C-alpha positions in Angstrom: 132.6 -18.5 57.3 129.0 -19.1 58.1 126.1 -16.7 58.1 124.0 -16.8 61.3 121.0 -14.5 61.0 122.8 -11.9 59.0 126.0 -12.1 61.0 129.2 -13.4 59.6 130.6 -16.1 62.0 134.1 -17.4 62.1 134.2 -21.2 62.1 136.6 -23.3 64.1 136.7 -27.0 64.7 136.3 -28.2 68.3 140.0 -29.3 68.2 141.1 -25.9 67.0 139.0 -24.2 69.7 140.4 -26.5 72.4 144.0 -25.5 71.5 143.2 -21.8 71.0 140.6 -21.1 73.6 142.3 -18.0 75.0 142.7 -16.5 71.5 139.1 -17.2 70.6 137.9 -15.6 73.8 140.0 -12.6 72.9 138.4 -12.5 69.4 135.0 -12.4 71.0 135.8 -8.9 72.4 135.5 -7.6 68.8 133.0 -10.1 67.3 129.6 -11.3 68.4 130.0 -15.1 67.9 132.2 -17.9 66.8 130.8 -21.1 65.4 132.3 -24.5 66.4 132.2 -27.5 64.1 132.6 -31.2 64.3 133.6 -32.9 61.1 132.7 -29.8 59.2 129.2 -29.5 60.6 128.2 -26.7 63.0 127.5 -28.0 66.5 127.9 -25.0 68.9 128.3 -21.3 69.1 130.5 -19.2 71.4 128.9 -15.8 72.2 130.5 -12.6 73.4 129.1 -11.4 76.7 127.6 -8.4 75.0 125.7 -10.6 72.5 124.5 -12.9 75.3 123.3 -9.9 77.4 121.6 -8.5 74.3 119.7 -11.7 73.8 118.6 -12.1 77.5 117.7 -8.6 78.6 114.4 -6.9 77.9 113.8 -5.4 74.5 114.8 -1.8 74.3 113.7 1.0 72.0 115.5 1.8 68.8 117.5 4.7 70.2 118.7 2.7 73.2 119.7 -0.2 71.0 121.5 2.2 68.6 123.4 3.8 71.5 124.3 0.4 72.9 125.6 -0.7 69.5 127.7 2.4 69.1 129.3 2.0 72.6 130.2 -1.7 72.1 131.4 -1.7 68.5 135.1 -2.3 68.1 136.9 0.5 66.2 138.3 -0.5 62.8 142.1 -0.7 63.0 
């Protein structure tokens, strides 16, 4: 696993991602990103829609960010 700005990212080769795309998209419902590699080197990132929206929308105050985090966090099984 790789660390991306304090976030643990699962790593998959591009070949693995190609064969398991539906499963990876499903995993993005409970994680923020998945790192794709080519020959062991990171080359791309798949982001959940929540993470993408967080990155592109205007900055919010602490309380709004906290409430958003609480509402989108996946429960621990």
